[in-house]
N, C-alpha and C positions, 0 to 999 in steps of 0.2 A: 550133716554139716550145718553149722549155724551161718546162714547167709541170707541177707535181705538188704535192699536198698530203697530208701524212702525218697530219694531224689533231693532236690534243692527247694528250700522253703524261704519265702520272702518276709520282710518286715510287714507289719500291718499298722499303717499310720494314716489317720484322716480318712478312713474308709477304703484305703487302697492297699494293694499288695505291691511292695516296692523293693527294688534293689537298694543296698546300702549306697550312700553317696560316693564312697571311695571304693565300691565294688568288693569289699572284703567279705570273706566267708569263714565260718567256723565249722570244723569237722565235729560230727557227733559220733562218739566212739561207743561201740557195744562192749559192755564190761564182761560179757561171756567169752569173747575171743579177741578183743582188741581191734576189731575191724571197724572201718568207717562205714556207718550205715545211713548217713545223711549229711547234708550240709545245710546250714542256715545262714542267712544274711547277718553279718556282724555290724551292729549299729555304730555309727560314728557320733562325734559330738554334734555335728550338724543335724544328723537324723534325730538325735535326742531333743535338740531345741525345736525342731519341727513338730515332734510329738507333743511337746509341752504347749506349743501354740495351737495345735489341732485340738488338744484336750480342753484348752481354755474356751475355744469356740464351741466344742461339743458340749461343754457344761452349760453354756447359755441356752442351747437348744434343749438339752435333755431335762434340765431343771424346770423348764417351763411346760413340759408335758404333764398331763394329769397322771396320777398313779395308775389309772386304768390303761392309759396309753403305754406307759412304761411296762406294765405287766404283760400286755400283748406282745411287745418285743421280746421280753424275757422268756415268755413261753414259746415264742417262735424259735429262739435260740435253743431252748431246752429240747424241742422236738428235733431240731437239726443235729444236735449232739447225739441224741438217741440213734439217729440214722447212721452216724459215723462211729458208733461205739466200738465195733470190732477194730477199726483202723486205729482209734485212740488207744485202746487197750494193748494192741500189738506194738504200737509205737513205744509205750511205756516199758513193755517187756524188753525191747531191744535197746532203748536208750539208757536204762538204769538198772536192769536186771530183775525188775519186779516180776512176780508170776502173773500169768493171765488171770487166774482166779483172784489174786490179790488186787489186780488193777480194777476189778469191779467196784472196790471201795472208792476209788477215785471217781469213777463215773457216777456212782450213787451220790457222792458228795456234791458234785456240781449240779446234777439234776435236782436233787432235793433242795439245794440252796435256791436255784432259780424258781422252784415251785413255792418254797416256804416263805421267802423274805417279802414278796409282795403282800402276803397275808399278815406278816408281822408288822409291816409298815402300816397297813390298813387298820390294824388293831391298836396302834399307838393312840393314846388319849391325851388331850390337852390337860395339863395340870391346872386346876383352879386353886388360887391362893386366897384364903380369907382375908378380908380387910377389917381389922379389929376396931377401927374408928367408924366404919360404915360410910366412908366418904368416896370409895373407889371400888371397882371390880378389877381383879387381876387374874391373868392367866399366863402360862408358858406355852409357846409354840415352837415347833421344830422345823428347821429349814436345812436343805442340803449345804454342806460346808464349802464345796468347790471341787477343784481337781484333786484326785487322790493318786498317789503313786504306791504301787505294791511291789515289794521285793519278795521273791518266792524261793523257798528251798527246793532242792532237787529230789527229795525222797518221796514226795507224793505230788507229782507234777500237776495233775488235773484237780485233785482234791484241794490243793492249795489255791489254785485259780478260783475254784468255787467258793472257798471261804472268804475271798476278798471281793470277787466280781459281783456276787449276788447281793450282799448288803449294800455295796456301793451303788449299784444300778437301782435297787429298790428305793434308796434314800434320795436319788436324784443327782448323784455325783457322776462325773466322768472319771475315767481311770486309765492310767498307764501301767501296764503289767510288764515287769522285768523278770523273766524266768532265769534260773541258774544256767550258766554255760554248760553244766554237766548234762542237764536233761531239758533242753529247750524245744525239742522236736514236737512233742504232743501239744505244747502251748502254742507253737506256731501253726499247728493244724487247727487249733481253735480260731486263730486269725483267719485262716482260709474259710472256715465255716461262717464267721461273721461277715466276710466279704461276699460269700455265696448268697446269704440271705439279705444282703444289702442293709445291714444294720446301720443306723444313723451315723454319719461320718464324725469322727473325732471323739465319740463317746467312749469307745474302747480302743486302746492302742497297745501293740505288743512288739517289744524289741529286746534283744539281748546283746551284750557286748562287754568290753572291759570296764573295770570300775571307774577309772578316770574319764573314760569317754562317755559313759552312760550314768552309772549310779551317782557319781559325784556331781555331775551336771544336774541330775534330777533333784538331788537332796539340797544342793545349794541354791537352786532356783527359787525365786519368790512367787512363782506361779502356783505350785501345789499348796493346798490348804491342809492336806492330810498325807502323812507318810506312814505306811503300814507295812509290816514285814513278817515273814516266818523264816527263821534262820538261827544262827549261832549268837550267843551273847556278845562276843567280840565284834561281830558284824553290826549288831544292833547299836553298840556304843559308837561305832564309826558313823552310822547313819544319823544318830542323834546329834553328834558333834557337828556334822556337816549341815544339819538342818537349821542352825541358829542364825542364818541370814534373815530369817523372818520367823514369826511365831506360827508354828504349825501344830495341828493335832497329831498325836503319835499313837500308834497301835502296834505293839511288839509281842509276838509269840516267839520266845527265845529258847535257850538251851534248858535241858532238864537233867536231873540226877536222881531218878525216882527210887525211893526205898520200897521194897516188897517184903513185908513183915509177916512171918508165919508163926503163930503161937501154937502151943502144944494142944489146944482144944480146937484147932481149925479143922475144916473139912479137908482132909489130907489130899485126896485125889484132885479136888478142885484146885488146891494150892499148887499142886504139881503141874497140872495141865495148863493153868493160866500163867504160872511162872515160866513155862517153856514158850507158850504162845506170845507172851509179852517180852520175851528176850530174843526170839529167833524169827518172829514174824517180820516180813519185809527185810530179812537178813539183819535184823537188829537195828536197822537204820530208822529209828522212830524216837521222837523227842520224849514220848511218854513210856518208853521201854522200861522194863524192870531192870534198873541199872545196878542196884545193890540189894542182893537177896539176903535177908536176915532170917535165920530159922532158930527157934528155941532149942536149947541144948538137949532137952528130953527127946526130941524127935529128929535131931540134926543128922545123925548117921543114917537113919532110915530114909530121910528126905533126900540126902545126897545120892544114896544108892539108887533110889527110884528115879530121880531126876536124870542121872547119867544113863540109866538103861533106856529111858524114853528118848533122850537126845540121840543115842546111837541109832534110833530108828528114823531119824529125820532124813528125808530124801533130798539130797542136794543136786541141783541141775539147772538146766535152762527151761524156765517155766512157761513155755508156749502153750497155746490152746490145747495142743495134743498131749502135752506132758502133765496130765492132771494129778499125777502122784507126787510131783515136785512141790516141796514146802518152802525150800530156801534156795534163792538164786545166788549169783555172785555179789561181792561187795562192789559198790558203784565205781570206785577208782582203785588203781594199783597202789597209790599212795595210802589210801585208807586201809586196804588189805594189809599192806606192810605194817601199818600202825597197829593192827590187831596182834601181829607177831611180837611187836615191841611191848605191847601191854602185857602179854603173857610172859615174856622174858622178865619184865620188871616184877610181875607178881610172884614168879617162882623165886627170883632173887631175894624177895622180901618175905619168904616163908609160905607162899601158896603151894598147893599140891595140884599138879595137872592130872585131872581125872579122865579127860578124854579130849581129843581133837588136836588143834594146833598143827595140823598137817594140810597139805594140798591134795585134793582128790586126784587119784591117778588116771581116772577114766574120763576126764573132762578137758577141754581145750587148754593147752598149757599157756596160751597168751591171755587167758581170762583171769579174772580177779577172784579165784576160788579159794575157799578155806573151809575145812570141816568144822561144823559147830563145836565150840570149845567150852569146857567147864573147868573152873578153878575152885577148889575147896580151900578151907582155911584162909579165906580172904581177910584182909584187914585194911584199915584206913590209911596206912602208909603207902599203899599201892595206888598207882595211877588209875587202875581199874575201878577203884571206888572214889578217888578224889576228883576224877574228871568224868565227863559224859563219854561213855564208850562208843556209842553209835556204830555198833557192829556186833557180830555173832559170838561174843565171848561173855559167858556168865561167871560172876563171882558169887560164892556162897559163904556166909560167915555165921558162926554160932553166936547166940546171946543167952544171957542168964536171967535177966529181969526186965520188967516194963520200963523202969527208970533208965536202965542202960541203953536199951534199944531206942527209946525216945530221944535220948541225947545223941546217939549215933545217927539216927535218921535226920535230925535237924542240923547236923554238923556239915552243912554244905552251903555254898553261896546261891544255889539254885532252889526254886520253889514252885515247880510245875505240878507234876502228878505224884501221888503216893498211894500205896495199896496196903491194906492190913486184912489179915484173916484170923478171926477169933469169934467165939460165941459168947464172950463175956461182955455183958451190956455196960457195966461200969467202965471197963477198959475201953470199949468203943466210944463212950461219952468223953473220956479223958483224952484219948488220942484225936478225936474229932476237934477238940478245943486246942490241943497243944501242938499238933503237927503243923509245921510252917510251910504249907503247900497250898496252891490255889485249888487243887482237886484232891479229895480224899475218897478213895473207893474202897468199900468194905465188903468183903466176902464175894466179890464179883467185879465185873468191869462193864461199863456201858458208855458209849459215845454216840451222839446223835446231833443232828443239825439244830435241834431245839434245846440242847443242853449246853450251858456256858463252858467254854474251854479257855482257861487263862491261868497265868502264873503270877507269883509274887517274888520279892527279892530280885535277883538277877535273871529271873525267867520271864520277865515281861511287864507290859503295861496294857491294860484293857483285855478284851476277850474276842476270840473267834467263836462263831456259832451263837445261837440263841438271839433274843431281842437285844441283848447287851452289845452285840457286835455293831448294831446300828449307831450306837453312841459315837463310834469313831468317825462316822460320816455325816453327823448332824450337828448343827449348832442350835443353841437354845436362845430364844428371845422372850423377854418379859414384856407383856402388854398390859398397861394400867390405864383404865378409863375412869375419869371423874364422873360422879353421879350428878 
């Protein structure tokens, strides 16, 4: 039986673990069985204002520390998170259905960030600007921008914390972190860890709550210098609109609709395996998931047959530490699970062929958000499955005839985050590298790392997570000119 209770978790504001001012609490629901597995304090408007004031004071302290001092604190936090790894991974399994093995990616993300960003900051070099008249010397220096606010998506609860927390702290910014109400538990545990190690007050603040009581208050406040988020494009637009009470730096990692293009000369087995991993990993709830799979007509039938046979072997279940054979857990919410069925119905009505799935597993808790991994062939761009970001375990596969056709199809989206192509034709690689309208183009394989830029174009975002480029969101540049 799936039962566990993590108890009650408090807000983390100004170095303290606090009840919400109005004593409100939010239930955290396990998507595997619909049970309440924790409660967290639900921040009020007053709590949010207090967090802004605390972060303002925290910035004054933190920005005046040396990088060496900030690094010592970041490494202390890193070590404390390592000690709590099992608790954090388990919390993610129960709050959003991630597998225990999959949750290791979250832990590695935050640990790598806390290790890597102090070095990235250390390696920043002042830009020297030549003076063509010989009358001055000029340089550009970087300074921390101020208070940052980070809105986080629910699909990678701790990875997303790491993507924002680490560059903010290394740069000298304080930060307010607002996790999603769907999966706030593990982030609140980070607050407990910060309190345990007596991290400097106000530098990091963690609270979740309703949009009008928390997000709108944060975004419209004139205190933050930086608003950064990971989430949907629609939410990003709202945050940007609310931000205009003052001029703020914006960093947005938003929705995706990634094309996954397989040419007739591709490494077939690799294109199958990665096509499945990038569609059903994390139950398909990934912004860089293979959302639209295009396969050349010459190998289309073979590809669909192989793809379906491998999908049939995906083990669906509750991916606790003991269940190592589970690859795919439940969808995070019942609403999103039901949306998967709607996507399939729409696809079939528009000519798609249901190859496998679209059922609820019979051997799993009926109150959970379960669905069998699903494959639709004969997909097309009239379907919501291709027009929108799926964010779930339903794959659509479409044949194509030519390079020109698939390039036009791939680019026919408002999104521009990740894209994938599989071919050994070097001229084709060069052309698609230049003409695909995506912030990331991955060829014949996939790699993500803390040192590799992750960002989108068009409606998929502004700026970058990961790499030295992420520091740009938290730093301001000053020109210093000295007369000779």
